N, C-alpha and C positions, 0 to 999 in steps of 0.2 A: 564574607564567609558566614555560613550558617552556624548558629549556636549549637552546643551539644544537645539541648532540648529539641531544637528543630531537626537535627539529624536523627534523633531517636524517633520523633514523630513520623518522619518520612520513612524510616526503616520499618516501623510497625505497619504503616499504610502499604508499603511495597510487599511486605510479607503477606498481608491479607489479600492484596490484589493477586499475587501469585497463587495462593491457595484456591481462591474462587475461580481464577482463570483455568487452572488445571482441572478443576471439577467440571466446568462447562465443556472444556475440550473433550473430556472423557465421554460426556453425553453426546457430543457431536459425532465423535468417532464411532460410538455404539449405534448410531443411526444407519450405518452401512456405507457402502462406497459406490452405489449404482445411481445413474442419472447425472445429467450434465450439471444441474444446480448443485447437487451434493458434492460432486467431484471438484467443482470450482470452489465451493466453500472450504473443503478440506485443504486444497492447495493454498488458498489465501490464509487460512488459519495457521498452517505450518510456517508460511513466510513471516507472519506477524510474530509468532512465538520465537522463531529463530532470531528475528531482528531485536526483539526486546532482550533476549539472552545476550546478544552481542553488545547492546547498550550497557548492560550490567557488567559485562567483562571489561569494557573500556573504562567504566567508572573507576576501576581499580588501578588504572594507570595514571600517572601524572600528565598534565597538560593534554588531556584527551577531550576537552569540551567541544572543540570544533569537529572532531571525529564523531562524537555522540550526536552532534547537531546534524551531520550528514545523514546518519541513520534515521534520526527522528523525522527529518524532512521526508524521506522516502516512506516511512511508516504513516505519516500524517496524510500524504497524498493518497496512499493505498487505502487508508481508512475512509477518506471522502469518496473515492471510487466505489468501495465496497458498500457503503451505506446507500449510495445511489443504485448500485447494481441490485441490491436486495429489496429496494422499494418497489420494483416490478420485475421479479426474476424471469417471468415468462417471456418478457420482451428483451430484457437487458442481458441475460445470460447468453442467449444465442448470438447477440451482437458482440459481446465480449469474446466469445470463443471463435466466431467466424472471422473476426477482424485479424486473426492469426494468418488467414489466407492472404490478406492484403499485405501484411508485414513480410511474409515469406516471399511473395512475389516481388515486392520492392527490394527486399534484401538480395534476392537472386539477380534482379536487374542491375543493382549496384555492383555486386561482385563480378558478374560476367563482363561488365563494361570496364571494370577497373584494370589498370595495367600494373598495379602495385604488387610487390612480392607478397605482402600480407594477404591480399585477395586470392592470389594464386595458391598460396599455401592452404588457405581455408577451403578452397574448392577442391584441392587435391585429396582432402579427407573424404573418403567414400561416403560415409554416413551423411555428412553435411552437404556434399555436392549433390547427392541423390535427393536429399530433402528439399533443396531449393533450385535445382537445375531447371525444372520446367513446371511452374505453378500457374501457367496461363489459364488453363481450364478452371482450376479452383478459384482463381482470382476473378475470372469473368462471371462465375456463378454467383458471386456475392457483391461485386463492386458497386452495383446499382444502389445498394443500401448505405454506402459510405461516401458517395460522391459529394463534393462541395457544390455550392450553388452554381458555379460555372459549368459543372458537368464534365470537366476535363481531367480531374484528378480526385483521388480519395482524400478525405480529411486526415489529419495526423493521428487521431485517436479513435477508439471504438465508439466513444460518446460524441454527441453533438456539442459544439461550443467549447468552452474552456473549463478547466478545473474549478475556476471561480464560479462558473455557472452551476456546476454540480453542487458546490458548497451552498449556493443559494437554494437549490432544490431540496437539500437535506437540512436546511436551517442552521448552517454553520458558517455563514458568510463573514460575519464580523470577526469571529474567532480565526477563521481561515486567513483573512487579510493580514492580521497581526502575525500569526505563525509563519505564513508564507514570507512576509517581509523580513522577519528576523532570520529564519533558517535559510532563505535563498541567498542571503549575503555570504554565507559560508560556501554554499554550492558553487556560486559564481566568483568566489575569491575576491570580493570587493575590497576596497582599501579599508573601509571601516571594520570589516570582518578580520582582516589581516593585522590591523594595528590597534584595535580597541577590544575591550572585553565584550563578550556576547551578552545581550540583554536578557539572559535567562539565568536564574539563580542556580548555584551548585545543587546537585541532586535532583533538580527539576526534570532533567532529561529522563531519568528512570521513572519518576512519577508520571510524567506526561506520556511516556511510551506505554506504560501499563494502562493508562486511561484510554488511549485510542485503541489499544488491543481489546480491552474489555467492552468498549462500545461496539466493536466489530463482532466479538463473540456473542454479545447480547442480541445483536441484529440477526446473526446466523441462527441462534436458538429460536427467535421469534419466527423467522422465515420457515424453519423446519417444524414449527409448532412443538418444540421440545419444552417440557415443563421444567422450570427452574424452582429450586427450593427457596425458602424465605431469605436466607443469607445471600444467595446468588441474585435473586430479584432485587434486593435492596442495594447490592453493590452495583448492578447494572444501572439502576435508577440514579444512583449517586454520581456515576461517571458521565451521565448524559447531561449534566449541567455544564457550565462553562469550565474550560480547562484552567482558567486563571484563578 
């Protein structure tokens, strides 16, 4: 259990993280909403902020550490993808968005071939049915960019390789390996996650959630060439060290 002094230290840090994050978000939103890169950035920004809010809400509940870990795992994965996405937005943003056509096609193939009641109910909803009923033309237009080496099917993600490969490319591999190992135990309901305490200190979930959020916001600001003030710049620099 953290000491009162440690709790106070984390609470002060989280308050500062929140203040700076909201300031950067305001600058991102003031940049407008046109263009694929900007729209993608705003969508990811919203997802990260909503997720960190959810972590903070869960922290108020007893026995919610595993639930916070589930959210942090998703946030950490998204932050690795986003850092890679923004390392070369001219190439990566089109791939990120166009992979939706692959997902819609494969989703449609699965639902139309399924005889389950669930699939039939989904297809019966006009908006969903129309959205995925015939995506062959869209799929054929982009599939050559996402084919595996065999050339017979598309890879499972918009990016090549694995998330670990992306972590390598954004210089987060050592941190990623540890975070992934700890948080994946909860996602996959391993025996150690179900019967042993998580190897993450109390209140660290909020702290870590804000760190990955600020990393992403800093990368977004740099991508859009948005000028940060001295406090914002210092905060972004500080969170780009190790999370531990």
